[in-house]
C-alpha positions, 0 to 999 in steps of 0.5 A: 411160954414157948419162946423161953423153952427155945432159948433153953434148948439153944443154950443147952446145945452150947453148954452141951458142946462145951462140956463134950469138948472139955471132956475130950469126947468130941470137938465140934466146930464153932459154926456147927454149934452156933447153927444148931443153937440158932435154930431154936433161938430164931423160932423162940425170938419170933414167938416172943416178938409175936406175943408183944402186946400193948400192955406193959405186963406183956412187954415185960413178959415177952422181953425176957424171952426176947433177951434170952433168945437174942443172947443165943443169937449174939453169942458168936459175935460177942464171944466168938474168939473165946468159944473157938479157944474153948473148942480147941480151934 
């Protein structure tokens, strides 16, 4: 399913930025990280919502992708302060 791949890419951006920040290599801004992570997540969420069908099995399959992409998009609002502290801002 393509939408799960987009969520993985979004989370990869977040975790990659946290890793770089922890190593002291670079301290990206929170806004930049969230924007870069949100781009594939929005596309993945759109794909996931487009795959919803009336059958229960499709709803269960698509809900995984909806929650995965939605969690990337909700990250700045839920963990904004923690991420700012992790990036040293």
